[in-house]
C-alpha positions in Angstrom: -13.7 -22.7 1.0 -15.1 -19.3 1.1 -18.4 -19.1 3.0 -18.6 -15.9 4.9 -18.0 -12.4 3.3 -17.6 -8.9 4.9 -18.4 -5.8 2.8 -16.8 -2.5 2.9 -17.9 0.6 1.0 -16.7 4.2 0.2 -20.4 5.3 1.0 -20.8 7.1 -2.3 -24.3 6.9 -3.9 -22.9 4.6 -6.6 -21.0 2.2 -4.4 -24.1 2.0 -2.1 -26.2 1.0 -5.1 -23.5 -1.7 -5.9 -23.5 -2.8 -2.3 -27.2 -3.4 -2.3 -27.0 -5.4 -5.5 -24.0 -7.4 -4.3 -25.8 -8.3 -1.1 -28.8 -9.9 -2.8 -26.5 -11.8 -5.2 -24.3 -13.0 -2.4 -27.4 -14.4 -0.5 -28.7 -15.9 -3.7 -25.4 -17.9 -4.2 -25.6 -19.0 -0.6 -22.8 -16.9 1.1 -23.4 -15.3 4.5 -22.6 -11.7 5.0 -20.8 -11.4 8.5 -18.5 -9.0 10.4 -17.1 -12.0 12.2 -15.0 -14.9 11.2 -15.2 -14.1 7.6 -13.2 -15.7 4.9 -13.2 -13.1 2.3 -13.3 -9.3 2.5 -14.5 -7.0 -0.5 -14.0 -3.4 -0.8 -16.6 -1.5 -3.1 -15.1 1.8 -4.0 -11.5 3.1 -5.1 -8.1 2.4 -3.8 -8.7 4.4 -0.7 -11.5 2.0 0.2 -9.3 -1.0 -0.3 -6.6 0.3 2.1 -9.2 1.1 4.6 -10.5 -2.3 4.5 -7.1 -3.8 4.8 -6.3 -1.7 7.7 -9.7 -2.5 9.4 -8.9 -6.2 9.2 -5.5 -5.7 10.9 -3.6 -6.6 7.8 -4.8 -10.3 8.5 -3.3 -13.0 6.3 -6.2 -15.4 7.2 -8.6 -13.8 4.9 -8.8 -13.1 1.1 -9.2 -9.5 -0.1 -11.0 -8.4 -3.2 -11.8 -4.8 -4.6 -14.7 -4.0 -6.7 -13.8 -0.7 -8.4 -16.3 1.9 -8.5 -13.8 4.7 -8.1 -11.4 6.5 -10.5 -8.0 4.9 -11.1 -8.9 1.9 -8.9 -5.5 0.0 -9.5 -6.3 -2.3 -6.5 -9.8 -3.1 -7.9 -10.0 -6.6 -9.3 -13.2 -6.3 -10.9 -15.7 -3.8 -12.1 -19.4 -3.9 -11.0 -20.3 -5.4 -14.6 -18.1 -8.5 -13.8 -19.8 -9.4 -10.5 -22.0 -12.2 -11.9 -19.1 -13.7 -13.7 -17.0 -13.3 -10.6 -19.6 -15.2 -8.4 -19.9 -17.9 -11.0 -16.2 -18.4 -10.8 -15.9 -18.1 -6.9 -18.6 -20.7 -6.5 -16.4 -23.3 -8.4 -13.2 -22.0 -7.0 -12.1 -20.7 -10.2 -9.9 -18.1 -8.9 -6.2 -17.6 -8.0 -4.5 -15.8 -5.2 -1.6 -13.2 -5.1 0.6 -12.6 -1.8 1.0 -9.0 -1.3 3.8 -7.5 0.8 3.1 -5.6 4.0 5.5 -2.9 5.1 6.3 -2.6 8.7 7.7 0.7 10.2 9.0 1.5 13.6 9.5 5.1 14.6 12.1 5.6 17.5 11.3 8.9 19.2 11.9 10.4 22.6 12.9 6.8 23.9 9.3 5.3 22.6 8.9 3.1 19.6 5.7 3.4 17.4 4.8 0.5 15.4 3.0 0.7 12.1 2.0 -1.4 9.0 1.1 0.0 5.6 0.1 -1.3 2.2 1.3 1.5 0.0 4.1 3.8 1.5 5.6 5.9 4.3 6.6 9.4 3.5 9.2 11.3 5.7 9.4 15.1 5.8 10.8 17.7 8.2 8.1 18.7 10.5 8.0 22.4 9.4 8.6 21.4 5.8 12.0 22.7 5.8 14.8 20.9 3.8 15.2 17.6 5.3 18.6 16.2 6.3 18.5 12.4 6.5 21.2 9.5 6.5 19.7 6.5 4.8 21.2 3.1 5.6 20.6 -0.5 4.2 21.0 -2.6 7.0 24.3 -1.1 8.6 25.7 0.3 5.2 25.2 3.9 4.5 23.3 4.4 1.1 23.3 8.4 1.1 23.1 11.7 3.0 19.9 12.7 1.6 19.1 16.4 1.5 15.7 17.5 -0.2 12.0 17.9 0.6 11.8 14.4 1.9 11.7 10.6 1.1 8.8 8.2 0.0 9.4 4.5 0.6 6.9 2.4 -1.0 5.9 -1.3 -1.5 5.6 -3.0 -4.8 1.9 -2.5 -4.7 2.3 1.2 -3.7 4.8 1.6 -6.5 1.8 2.6 -8.7 0.2 5.0 -6.2 2.0 8.3 -4.7 5.3 6.9 -5.7 4.6 7.6 -9.4 4.0 11.4 -8.7 7.8 11.6 -7.8 8.8 9.5 -11.0 9.5 6.4 -9.0 9.4 2.9 -10.8 6.5 0.6 -11.2 7.2 -2.6 -9.7 5.2 -5.9 -10.2 3.2 -6.6 -7.3 4.4 -10.2 -6.9 7.9 -8.9 -6.2 8.4 -8.3 -2.4 10.5 -5.1 -2.4 10.6 -1.5 -1.0 11.5 1.5 -3.3 13.2 4.7 -1.9 12.2 7.6 -4.0 13.6 11.1 -3.3 11.2 14.1 -3.1 12.7 17.2 -4.7 16.5 16.1 -3.8 19.3 18.6 -3.8 22.3 18.0 -5.8 25.2 20.6 -6.0 28.8 21.2 -4.9 27.6 21.1 -1.3 25.2 18.1 -1.6 25.4 15.0 -3.3 22.1 13.2 -3.3 20.7 10.5 -5.4 18.2 11.8 -7.9 16.5 8.5 -8.9 14.4 5.8 -6.9 16.3 2.7 -5.5 14.7 -0.5 -5.3 15.6 -2.7 -2.1 15.1 -6.5 -2.1 13.3 -8.3 0.6 15.1 -9.1 3.9 16.7 -5.7 4.0 15.9 -3.2 6.6 15.9 0.5 5.5 17.2 2.9 8.3 16.5 6.7 8.3 18.7 8.6 10.7 17.7 12.2 10.9 20.5 15.0 11.3 20.4 17.4 14.2 18.7 20.0 12.4 16.0 17.5 11.1 15.0 15.8 14.3 11.2 16.7 14.1 9.4 14.9 11.5 6.2 14.3 9.7 5.9 10.7 9.0 2.8 9.8 6.7 1.8 6.1 6.7 -0.5 5.4 3.8 -1.9 9.1 3.8 -2.3 9.4 7.5 0.1 12.0 9.2 1.9 11.4 12.2 4.2 14.0 13.9 7.2 13.1 16.1 9.6 15.2 17.8 13.2 14.3 18.6 13.1 11.2 16.2 16.3 9.0 16.6 15.7 6.6 13.8 13.0 5.2 11.5 13.3 1.4 10.6 11.2 0.1 7.5 11.1 -3.4 6.0 8.9 -5.8 4.2 7.2 -8.0 6.8 7.3 -11.7 6.3 3.6 -12.2 6.6 1.7 -11.2 3.5 -1.8 -10.6 2.7 -3.8 -12.8 0.0 -5.4 -10.9 -2.8 -8.1 -12.8 -4.8 -7.5 -12.6 -8.5 -9.5 -13.8 -11.5 -7.7 -16.5 -13.3 -7.3 -14.2 -16.3 -5.5 -11.5 -14.2 -2.2 -10.3 -15.6 -0.3 -7.5 -14.1 1.2 -6.3 -17.4 -2.3 -5.8 -18.8 -3.5 -3.9 -15.7 -0.6 -1.3 -16.1 -1.5 -0.9 -19.9 -5.1 -0.4 -19.0 -4.7 2.1 -16.2 -1.5 4.2 -17.5 -0.9 3.6 -21.2 -4.1 2.8 -22.9 -5.5 5.6 -25.0 
């Protein structure tokens, strides 16, 4: 039973207007707006606000997450401001469903120190000086390829519709718990044989990125945040067993969402 709700906003003028209206309606419906021990977290804004919310909640699987789209694309936004009354009516009678969404777990081993990250959309690996990157990519212990190119993007299923699409990666249904390796400007010549298309990796596999000697210093971008590492030995990334719970309306359908956001005239 959802009783306490925490609110997040993009702080745009429009989002703040919706925030004020939502606060009044939540109180009218008997919900408590709280920063502690909340059952539901709501992001008012775009996809960036949703990512920020989940991160600030420490990727907790003990709460539900919902997005109200006041941004542009808003793929993670479940409802629009015009749907708030209908949503609250359904929430009051528990007329909703939940979808388990994968969390990506990444470990960067550099200078004998391991840095640990979670992400919801993707990680991107590039040479520190944006030179051509030389990276061995393994799945568990098996070599997939010796990548040569600008870099590698590894996205979750949810993140497949984000930055991944810019590099012609595939759209993956968000209820599939996969990772997708998408090359960024790969080289393919007589000297280098690099995969030109994305590869979708099933759950329970570990992707290992091992830089060559000439590419030891890397930029690792985690959901849009850049981190610079020198002397990287290896990067490991996988789908974490724990999932987050996104609250969906009962009529929610992923196929319809893809059509609405990417194919509808």
